[in-house]
N, C-alpha and C positions, 0 to 999 in steps of 0.2 A: 841638313847640309846638302845632301844629294838632290833634294827637291828644288832647292834654290838654283843649283847649277843646271839641272835638267830643265827647269822652268824657263830659263833664258832661251833654250833651244825650241821650246814648244810654241811660243808666241801666242797670238790671239786667234781671231776668227779667220778662217780661210775655207774656200770651196773650189779647189783646183780640180778640174775634170780628170787630170792625169793621176791624181792621188787616189790610190786604191781604198783609202779610208773614207773617201768622200768628204762631206762637210766635216770640218774640224774646228774645235775650240780648245785652246790651251793644250793642244796635242791630243785631245780626246776625239777620236775619229768615230763619227756617228755610225758608219757601216760596221765597225767592230764593237762598239759600245752603245747600242741603241737605247738601252735602259738606264743610262746615266741620268740621274735626277736633275742635273743642270740643264738638260736640253729644254725643259719647259721654260726656263728663263731665257735661253737663247731664242727660242721660237717666239716668245713675247717681244723681245727686242727686235726681231726681224719684222714682226707684224707692225710694231710701232714705227719702224723705219719706212715700211711701205706706205703707211698712212701719212707720215710726214712728207715723203716724196710726192705723193699724189696731191697733197694740199700746198706744195711749194714751200714748205717750212724748213727744208734742209737740202743741202747739196752734197752732203756727206755720202760716201760710198757705203754699201751695206756693211763691209768689214769695219770701216772706221766707226760707224754707228754702233754696231754690236760691241766693239771693244770699248768705246767710250761709255756705253750704257752699263757694261759690266763693271767698269771702274767706279762709277758714281752711284751705283745701285746700293740700296740698303739691304738687299737680299744677300744671302750667304754664298754667292757664287764662288768667291775665292776659297771659302771653307770647303765647299763641295769638291773643288779641284784638288786641294791638298789631301782631303780624305780619300778621294778616288785613287790617287797615286800611292798613298801610303798603304791602303788595303790591297790594291791589285798588283802592286809591284814590289814594295819593300817588305811588307809583312809576309805575304805568301811565299816569297823567296828566302825568307829567314835571314835577310841581310844584316840584321842586328847581331847575328851570331858570327859574322865574318870579322875577324880581328883588324884587318887592314881597311881603313876607311876609304882609301882611294880605289881599292879593288871592289869593295861593296858598292861604291858610287858608280863605277864603270859598269858593273853588272846591272845595277838599277837603270842607268841611262840606256843601255842596250836593250833591256827588257821593255822599257817604255817605247823605244824606237822600233823594235822588231818582234816583240812578244816575250812574255815572261819565261816561257818554256825554252825558247831558243837561246835566251841569255844564259840559262843554266846549262843547256846542252853544250855550249861553247866551252864552258868551264869543265864539264865532264870530259869532253874530248881532250882537253889539255892534260887531264890526269889519267886518261886511258881507262875510264870506267863506263859502265852502262849509260848510254845517252837516252834517258827518259824525260829529261827536262824537269826533274823534281830535285829540289835542294834537300837532299837527305843527309843524315849525320856523317856518312862517309865523305861526301863531297865537302861538307863544312870542315871536317877534320883535315882533309887533304889541303884545302885552301889555307887553313890556319897553320899548318905545318910546313907549308911551302915557303920559298923565298918570295916575299911579297912583291919586290921590285921586278923579279924575273917573271912571276906569274902575271902581273899587270902588263908587262911589256908583251908577253906572248898573247894574252887575252886581247889586248888592243890591236895587235897585228892581225889576229883572226877576225876581229870586227872590221878592220880596214879592208881586208881581202874580201870579206862578205859584201861590204858596201860596193866595192868596185865590181864585183860579179853581178850585182843587182842593177848597175847603171847601164842598162841596155834600152834602146828605143826611147820611148817617152819618159822612162825613169831616169835617164841620164841627167835631166835637169835638176835632180835632187842630190847628185853626188857631192857637190861642194858643201852643201848643208850637212849631209851625213858625215863627211870627213871632219867638218868643223866641230862635231860633237866629241871627237877624240881629244881635242886640245886640252881641256881641263884635267884629263886623266893621265897625261904624260908626266913621268917623274924625271 
């Protein structure tokens, strides 16, 4: 469920010079995840695009070409994306142990957007416990014993404040997109 909601925010191929993650596909930033196995497919799509452009066989932009190639490909690019997010954000943060699905989804989404450790640190801060970014049994217990609506409301308020603090200089262009990530998690 979380992957479907977050997947909408992550989009397709992009290479915005202001994005600290650099080249990105489905929200997976090459600067932060250079060893993701899907990059070999993306690189091949880019190479195919270059050849098609040079031979006059396409007028598609690089982003449109890569996105279209990924959709029609028989390669497991979609499976690699789902596995990447499940392993690196859902499982590692033990979100299956959080009773409230909306809270788990919001933690997941924030982890994807800002880092898995930071997502947990925000929860730890809400509960006033050690901020080490590790979803340990104490944090899980506190989350599960809290009022889920209140916890989610406070968690999302902390996310929003963080997004607003990041929107400085060339990063301001991303604020609207960051804030839109909160909409699915408001009760």
